[in-house]
C-alpha positions as CSV (number, residue, x, y, z in Angstrom):
1,M,3.8,9.6,2.3
2,T,0.1,10.5,1.5
3,L,-3.7,9.1,1.9
4,L,-4.4,11.2,-1.5
5,R,-6.4,8.5,-3.3
6,Y,-6.5,10.1,-6.8
7,G,-5.1,13.2,-7.5
8,R,-7.4,16.0,-4.8
9,V,-7.0,15.9,-1.6
10,T,-9.2,14.3,1.0
11,L,-8.2,16.0,4.1
12,A,-10.6,14.2,6.6
13,A,-9.1,10.8,5.4
14,L,-5.6,11.9,5.3
15,A,-5.7,13.3,8.6
16,A,-7.5,10.3,10.0
17,V,-4.4,8.4,8.7
18,L,-1.6,10.1,9.1
19,L,-2.6,11.3,12.8
20,T,-3.4,7.7,14.0
21,G,-1.8,4.5,14.4
22,P,1.2,2.7,15.7
23,Q,3.0,4.9,18.1
24,A,6.9,4.8,17.3
25,A,9.5,3.7,20.0
26,G,11.3,6.7,19.7
27,A,8.6,8.7,20.7
28,Q,7.8,7.1,23.3
29,S,10.5,8.0,25.4
30,S,14.0,9.6,25.6
31,A,16.2,9.2,22.4
32,G,19.1,8.2,24.8
33,P,22.6,9.6,25.2
34,A,23.6,9.1,21.8
35,A,20.8,11.0,20.4
36,V,20.9,14.4,18.5
37,V,18.0,16.6,21.0
38,R,16.4,19.1,18.8
39,S,14.1,22.3,20.0
40,A,10.5,22.2,18.5
41,T,12.0,24.1,15.8
42,G,14.7,21.6,14.8
43,A,17.5,22.9,15.9
44,D,20.2,21.3,18.1
45,P,21.1,23.4,21.2
46,T,24.1,21.3,21.7
47,A,25.5,21.6,18.2
48,G,28.4,23.5,19.3
49,E,29.0,20.9,22.5
50,R,29.7,17.8,19.9
51,G,32.4,16.9,18.2
52,G,31.1,15.4,14.5
53,G,33.6,15.1,10.9
54,A,31.8,17.0,9.2
55,A,33.8,21.0,9.4
56,R,32.4,23.6,6.9
57,G,29.1,22.1,6.6
58,A,30.2,18.9,4.5
59,A,27.7,16.3,5.2
60,T,29.8,12.8,5.9
61,P,29.7,9.8,5.6
62,D,29.6,10.2,1.8
63,R,29.3,8.2,-1.3
64,P,28.2,5.0,0.4
65,S,27.8,1.7,-1.5
66,Y,25.9,-1.1,-0.2
67,D,26.9,-4.6,-1.0
68,V,24.0,-7.1,0.8
69,A,22.7,-10.7,0.2
70,L,19.9,-12.3,2.4
71,R,18.3,-15.3,2.2
72,A,14.3,-15.7,2.7
73,D,12.5,-18.3,4.6
74,A,9.3,-20.1,3.2
75,D,7.6,-17.1,2.9
76,G,9.5,-14.0,3.1
77,S,8.4,-13.1,6.5
78,H,12.2,-13.5,7.5
79,W,15.5,-12.4,6.0
80,S,19.0,-13.2,7.0
81,G,22.6,-12.8,5.7
82,R,25.5,-9.9,5.6
83,Q,25.6,-6.4,4.8
84,R,28.7,-4.5,4.1
85,V,28.7,-0.8,3.4
86,S,32.0,1.3,2.3
87,F,32.1,5.0,2.6
88,R,34.2,8.1,2.1
89,N,35.1,11.2,4.7
90,A,33.6,14.2,3.4
91,G,34.5,16.1,6.4
92,R,37.8,18.4,6.7
93,T,38.5,16.8,10.2
94,P,39.0,13.1,10.8
95,L,35.8,10.4,10.9
96,R,36.0,8.3,14.3
97,S,32.9,6.8,13.9
98,V,29.7,6.1,12.2
99,D,26.4,6.2,12.7
100,V,23.7,3.2,11.4
101,R,20.0,3.8,11.4
102,L,18.1,0.6,12.1
103,W,15.0,2.5,10.8
104,G,12.5,-1.2,11.0
105,N,13.0,-0.8,14.5
106,G,11.3,2.7,14.8
107,T,7.8,1.0,16.0
108,D,8.8,-1.5,18.0
109,G,11.9,-0.6,19.6
110,C,14.2,-2.6,21.4
111,G,11.2,-5.1,21.4
112,A,10.6,-7.6,24.3
113,P,11.2,-10.6,25.6
114,G,10.6,-13.5,23.3
115,R,9.6,-10.7,20.7
116,P,13.2,-9.1,19.8
117,S,13.6,-6.3,17.4
118,P,12.4,-6.6,13.7
119,V,15.7,-5.4,12.6
120,R,19.2,-6.9,14.6
121,V,22.8,-7.0,13.6
122,R,25.3,-8.7,14.9
123,G,29.2,-10.0,13.8
124,I,30.7,-6.2,13.2
125,T,33.5,-5.7,11.7
126,G,35.7,-2.9,10.7
127,G,34.8,-1.0,13.5
128,T,33.3,-1.4,17.4
129,P,30.2,-0.9,18.1
130,H,27.9,0.9,20.8
131,P,25.2,0.1,22.4
132,L,22.1,0.5,20.5
133,A,20.4,4.0,21.2
134,V,17.4,6.0,20.1
135,G,14.7,3.2,20.3
136,C,17.2,0.7,18.7
137,T,17.2,2.5,15.7
138,A,20.6,3.7,15.6
139,L,24.4,2.1,16.2
140,R,27.2,4.3,16.4
141,I,30.6,2.5,15.3
142,D,33.9,3.9,16.3
143,L,36.2,2.8,13.3
144,P,39.9,1.4,14.1
145,A,41.6,4.7,13.3
146,P,40.5,8.7,12.6
147,L,39.5,8.6,8.5
148,P,41.4,11.1,6.9
149,Y,39.7,13.8,4.3
150,G,38.8,11.7,1.6
151,A,39.7,8.1,2.4
152,R,37.0,5.4,2.5
153,A,36.3,2.9,4.9
154,S,33.8,0.3,5.5
155,V,31.6,-1.6,8.4
156,S,30.0,-5.1,7.9
157,F,27.4,-6.9,10.0
158,D,25.3,-9.7,10.2
159,L,22.1,-8.9,9.5
160,A,18.4,-10.4,10.6
161,I,14.8,-9.2,9.4
162,T,11.8,-9.9,10.7
163,V,8.6,-8.5,8.8
164,P,6.8,-7.3,11.8
165,D,3.2,-8.6,11.9
166,R,0.7,-5.8,10.9
167,I,-0.1,-3.7,7.8
168,H,2.5,-1.2,7.4
169,R,5.0,0.2,4.6
170,F,7.2,-2.4,7.1
171,G,5.0,-5.3,7.2
172,R,2.7,-7.8,5.8
173,D,-0.8,-7.9,4.1
174,G,-2.1,-11.5,3.7
175,A,0.9,-13.7,1.9
176,H,2.4,-10.3,1.0
177,R,5.5,-8.6,2.6
178,Y,6.5,-5.3,2.2
179,L,10.1,-4.5,3.6
180,G,10.1,-1.2,3.3
181,N,12.8,1.1,5.6
182,A,14.1,-2.6,6.8
183,L,17.7,-2.1,5.2
184,P,20.3,-0.3,8.0
185,L,21.5,3.0,6.4
186,L,24.4,5.2,7.4
187,S,23.2,8.7,9.0
188,V,24.3,12.0,8.2
189,Q,26.8,14.3,10.3
190,D,27.1,17.9,9.1
191,A,27.7,21.3,10.4
192,R,24.5,20.6,12.6
193,G,26.3,17.9,14.0
194,R,25.0,13.9,14.7
195,H,21.7,13.8,12.9
196,L,20.1,11.0,15.2
197,D,16.6,12.0,15.2
198,P,13.6,9.9,16.7
199,D,11.2,8.1,14.9
200,V,8.1,9.6,16.0
201,G,5.1,7.8,14.8
202,F,4.2,9.8,11.8
203,G,5.5,11.2,9.0
204,E,9.2,10.9,8.1
205,S,12.1,11.4,10.0
206,Y,14.7,10.0,7.9
207,Y,17.7,11.6,6.3
208,T,20.3,10.0,4.3
209,L,22.7,11.0,1.2
210,A,22.5,9.2,-2.1
211,G,24.7,6.2,-2.8
212,D,24.6,2.8,-4.4
213,F,23.0,-0.1,-3.7
214,R,23.8,-4.0,-4.9
215,V,21.1,-6.2,-3.1
216,V,21.1,-10.0,-4.0
217,L,17.6,-11.6,-2.5
218,D,17.3,-15.3,-2.6
219,H,14.1,-16.6,-2.2
220,P,11.8,-19.3,-3.0
221,R,11.1,-19.6,-6.8
222,R,7.1,-19.1,-6.3
223,L,7.5,-15.3,-4.3
224,V,7.3,-12.6,-6.9
225,V,9.9,-9.6,-5.5
226,P,10.2,-5.9,-6.9
227,T,13.0,-4.1,-5.4
228,T,14.2,-0.3,-6.0
229,G,16.4,-0.3,-9.1
230,T,16.9,-2.3,-11.8
231,T,16.3,-5.8,-11.1
232,T,17.4,-9.0,-12.8
233,R,16.6,-12.7,-11.9
234,R,18.3,-16.1,-12.1
235,P,18.0,-19.8,-10.7
236,G,19.5,-20.1,-7.5
237,A,19.3,-23.4,-5.8
238,P,16.4,-26.2,-6.6
239,G,13.1,-24.0,-5.9
240,R,14.7,-20.9,-5.5
241,T,15.3,-17.7,-6.9
242,L,18.2,-15.3,-6.8
243,T,16.6,-11.6,-7.7
244,T,19.1,-8.8,-7.9
245,G,18.4,-4.9,-7.3
246,V,20.9,-3.1,-8.6
247,A,20.7,1.3,-7.8
248,R,23.2,3.9,-8.2
249,G,22.7,7.4,-6.7
250,V,19.4,6.4,-4.3
251,R,18.9,7.0,-0.8
252,D,17.0,3.7,0.6
253,F,16.6,0.7,-0.9
254,A,13.2,-1.5,-0.6
255,W,11.5,-4.2,-1.4
256,A,8.3,-6.7,-1.5
257,A,7.7,-10.3,-1.7
258,G,4.4,-12.2,-2.5
259,P,2.5,-13.8,-4.7
260,F,2.0,-10.7,-7.0
261,R,0.6,-10.3,-10.1
262,S,2.5,-8.3,-12.8
263,R,2.8,-6.4,-16.0
264,T,5.1,-3.6,-17.4
265,V,4.5,-0.8,-19.5
266,T,7.3,1.6,-21.1
267,T,6.9,5.5,-21.5
268,P,7.3,7.0,-24.5
269,G,10.6,8.5,-23.1
270,G,11.6,5.1,-22.9
271,I,10.9,4.3,-18.4
272,R,10.2,0.5,-17.5
273,L,7.3,0.7,-15.0
274,N,6.6,-2.3,-13.6
275,A,3.1,-2.6,-11.8
276,Y,2.7,-5.6,-9.3
277,W,-0.8,-6.2,-7.3
278,T,-2.3,-8.4,-5.5
279,A,-5.0,-10.6,-6.5
280,T,-7.6,-8.6,-4.5
281,T,-6.8,-5.6,-5.7
282,S,-9.1,-4.0,-8.8
283,T,-7.8,-4.2,-12.2
284,E,-9.6,-0.9,-13.0
285,G,-7.6,0.7,-10.2
286,V,-4.1,-0.6,-11.7
287,A,-5.2,0.4,-15.1
288,T,-5.7,3.7,-13.9
289,D,-2.6,3.7,-11.8
290,L,-0.2,2.8,-14.8
291,K,-1.9,5.2,-16.8
292,S,-1.4,8.5,-14.3
293,A,2.0,6.8,-13.5
294,V,3.0,6.9,-17.3
295,G,1.8,10.9,-18.1
296,A,3.5,11.5,-14.0
297,V,6.9,10.1,-15.2
298,E,6.9,12.2,-18.6
299,E,5.6,15.5,-17.4
300,F,7.7,16.0,-14.1
301,G,10.7,14.4,-16.6
302,A,9.8,17.7,-18.8
303,R,9.4,19.7,-15.8
304,Y,12.4,18.8,-13.6
305,G,14.7,17.0,-15.4
306,R,14.6,13.2,-17.3
307,Y,13.8,10.6,-14.5
308,P,17.1,8.9,-14.0
309,Y,17.0,5.2,-12.9
310,G,15.6,3.5,-15.8
311,E,12.6,1.5,-14.4
312,L,10.0,2.5,-11.8
313,D,8.2,-0.7,-9.8
314,L,5.0,0.2,-8.7
315,V,3.8,-2.3,-5.8
316,M,-0.4,-1.7,-5.3
317,S,-2.7,-3.6,-2.7
318,D,-6.3,-2.5,-1.5
319,A,-5.6,-4.1,1.6
320,L,-3.2,-0.6,2.5
321,D,-5.9,1.8,3.6
322,D,-4.9,2.3,7.4
323,V,-1.4,3.0,5.7
324,G,-2.1,5.0,2.5
325,S,1.0,4.9,0.2
326,M,4.4,5.6,0.6
327,E,7.4,6.3,-1.8
328,F,10.8,5.0,-2.1
329,P,13.9,5.3,-4.7
330,G,12.5,3.4,-7.6
331,L,9.5,1.9,-6.0
332,V,6.3,3.2,-4.4
333,L,3.9,1.4,-2.4
334,L,0.3,2.6,-3.2
335,W,-3.5,2.1,-1.6
336,T,-5.1,1.2,-4.8
337,E,-8.7,1.2,-4.7
338,P,-10.8,1.1,-8.2
339,E,-10.7,4.7,-8.2
340,G,-6.7,4.5,-8.5
341,S,-4.2,5.8,-5.8
342,A,-1.4,8.3,-5.0
343,V,0.5,7.2,-7.5
344,V,1.7,10.7,-9.0
345,H,1.9,12.5,-5.7
346,E,4.1,9.1,-4.6
347,I,5.9,9.7,-8.2
348,A,6.5,13.5,-7.6
349,H,8.4,12.1,-4.6
350,Q,10.8,10.6,-7.0
351,W,12.2,13.9,-7.4
352,F,11.3,15.8,-4.4
353,Y,13.1,13.4,-1.4
354,G,14.6,10.9,-4.1
355,I,16.7,13.4,-6.7
356,V,16.6,16.4,-4.4
357,G,16.9,15.2,-0.9
358,N,16.6,17.2,2.3
359,D,16.5,16.5,6.1
360,E,12.8,15.0,6.3
361,F,12.7,15.6,9.8
362,A,13.9,18.7,10.0
363,A,12.1,20.4,7.1
364,P,9.1,18.2,5.9
365,W,7.3,20.6,4.0
366,L,10.5,20.7,1.2
367,D,9.6,17.1,0.1
368,E,5.7,16.6,1.0
369,A,4.5,20.0,-0.1
370,F,6.8,20.0,-3.7
371,A,5.3,16.9,-4.2
372,Q,1.7,17.5,-3.3
373,Y,2.3,21.3,-5.7
374,A,3.3,18.6,-8.1
375,N,0.6,16.4,-7.8
376,Q,-2.1,19.3,-8.0
377,L,0.0,20.5,-11.2
378,Y,-0.6,17.4,-12.9
379,Y,-4.4,17.1,-12.0
380,R,-4.7,21.0,-13.8
381,E,-6.1,21.6,-10.3
382,S,-7.6,25.4,-9.2
383,T,-5.9,26.5,-6.8
384,T,-6.5,30.6,-7.3
385,T,-7.9,30.9,-3.3
386,C,-6.4,28.3,-1.9
387,W,-4.4,30.4,0.7
388,E,-7.4,32.4,1.7
389,D,-9.5,29.3,1.8
390,Q,-7.4,28.1,4.2
391,G,-8.6,30.5,6.9
392,A,-6.5,31.3,9.8
393,W,-3.3,29.2,10.7
394,P,-4.4,26.7,13.1
395,S,-2.0,28.8,15.8
396,D,0.2,31.0,16.4
397,T,3.4,29.1,16.4
398,A,2.5,26.8,13.4
399,A,4.7,27.6,9.8
400,L,5.5,25.6,7.0
401,T,9.1,25.4,8.4
402,R,8.6,24.0,11.1
403,S,10.2,20.2,11.9
404,M,9.0,17.1,13.0
405,A,9.8,17.6,16.6
406,Y,7.5,20.8,16.7
407,Y,4.8,18.3,15.0
408,A,5.3,15.4,18.0
409,A,5.5,18.0,20.5
410,G,1.9,18.4,20.9
411,H,1.2,19.7,17.3
412,R,0.1,17.0,15.4
413,S,-3.0,17.9,14.3
414,E,-1.2,20.4,12.3
415,Y,0.9,18.5,9.9
416,V,-1.5,17.8,7.7
417,R,-3.3,21.4,7.1
418,V,0.4,23.0,6.9
419,V,2.6,20.7,5.8
420,Y,0.8,19.3,2.7
421,V,-2.4,21.9,2.1
422,R,-0.5,25.2,2.7
423,G,2.7,24.2,1.7
424,A,1.6,23.3,-1.7
425,C,-0.6,26.5,-1.5
426,A,2.2,28.3,-0.9
427,L,4.0,27.1,-3.9
428,H,1.3,28.0,-6.0
429,D,0.8,31.1,-4.7
430,L,4.7,32.0,-5.3
431,E,3.9,30.9,-8.5
432,R,1.1,33.7,-9.2
433,V,4.0,36.1,-7.5
434,L,7.1,34.9,-10.0
435,G,4.8,34.1,-12.8
436,G,4.5,30.8,-14.4
437,P,7.6,30.5,-16.9
438,A,10.2,32.0,-14.0
439,M,8.3,29.5,-11.5
440,A,8.8,26.4,-13.8
441,R,12.6,28.3,-14.9
442,M,13.6,28.3,-10.7
443,L,12.3,24.8,-10.2
444,R,14.1,23.5,-13.0
445,G,17.3,25.1,-11.8
446,Y,16.8,24.4,-8.3
447,V,16.5,20.3,-9.4
448,R,19.5,20.4,-11.4
449,D,21.6,22.2,-8.9
450,H,20.7,19.9,-6.5
451,W,20.6,17.0,-8.2
452,L,21.3,13.7,-5.9
453,G,22.1,15.9,-3.4
454,V,20.8,18.2,-0.7
455,A,18.5,21.1,-0.3
456,T,17.6,23.1,2.7
457,T,14.9,25.8,2.8
458,A,17.7,28.7,2.4
459,D,18.5,26.6,-1.0
460,F,14.7,27.3,-2.3
461,K,14.8,30.6,-1.1
462,R,17.9,31.7,-2.8
463,A,16.8,30.0,-6.0
464,A,13.2,32.1,-6.1
465,R,15.0,35.2,-5.2
466,A,17.3,35.0,-8.0
467,V,14.7,34.9,-10.8
468,T,12.7,37.7,-9.9
469,A,13.4,41.8,-8.8
470,K,10.8,41.6,-6.5
471,D,11.1,41.9,-2.8
472,L,10.0,38.1,-1.4
473,G,10.1,39.5,2.2
474,P,6.3,40.3,2.5
475,F,5.7,36.5,0.8
476,W,7.8,34.3,3.1
477,A,6.6,36.3,5.8
478,E,3.3,35.8,5.1
479,H,3.8,32.1,4.4
480,R,5.6,31.3,7.0
481,I,8.4,30.4,5.4
482,N,11.5,31.3,7.8
């Protein structure tokens, strides 16, 4: 996510939006008894006390497959239907339960009388549900019997989604609806326990494993519906269209609905870029974003490995100034003005967060700093003195590797300047230490080794050490990469 408009960091504008806005329900109160309680560094003080099912560090449940069918009302504000998710136990110990995250409830929480949560599930089969926890963003489902290592199971539920009445990644803009973070997703259990971190109201708290999605959306014909994945459309009942999005090896699924205008271009490497924009969005901005998107997909594919999904949707609006831009697998939501948007940064996230996953709550720098580093390389920005230009650290406790728990616990003002600005600069500094060719070789190998997997700061440091004989200890210490 970013408020970067067209390549250069406008720090004041970025901070103004990221550091304000609606407070997440999960950040307002205790996360509840089912939540993982983490320290300000992101460590889990109770990890040794909880049973997981992900022994020896394996993240589970893995290889999820989501099958969803939803029907929209007349304007796409309400969607209802059924969702099924199957999964495998990758842990060596039997898996007794799974956690489903309802991230769409992050801001509104459990709702209020007459105003229910935006994302609601019922009619659960395949297990026994617990009460919702973590501000109604977490649902634990006990399986009928312990699931052995390597075995598969599934759970299903009725799903109802109401798009909140606000301009947001999960919200509305005039006649347009944005459904980012609306679909419930499986949470992760690993050596650190269950990952049930709260939505803290800024940044991202998400940690999901790559899986497959097939989402069928039944909607009025007049609505244009871009989606994650390869999108096909066919006639449905009279006056309606069935839009199907199929995506393999992605961590989330997003869509939008409304009277979008559209255009498709194909990159020299054969990737389809589908642009969708509102009637009030600048045509100059649309053209600029498309041109930048073509260049970014080609350049990042050459640097880090070919974009694997075949097509990418760019959903653009000039009304997202209070939200900025946001990445989802195969779809980016863009605040587009005549000068363009943060399209290059958001496309970089297709590699850093999308292809190479990370725990965005525990280590936000692993996707935001890397995406901004790639963005600055694309625009050929001068970064020679970027570290010195930052001056002193904002506090004695600041570090690149801090978690969202740290920023939410009284350090929100540090988030942008550390994660985005210092983080990207640290990568440029590392490039100066390693040398350009070695840095490029290291990053390409790092992406290859964690392709559609999950990387940690330790993995990145290991990759850097592998391409140099230099002692990187002083570098890590100076840049507070712990």
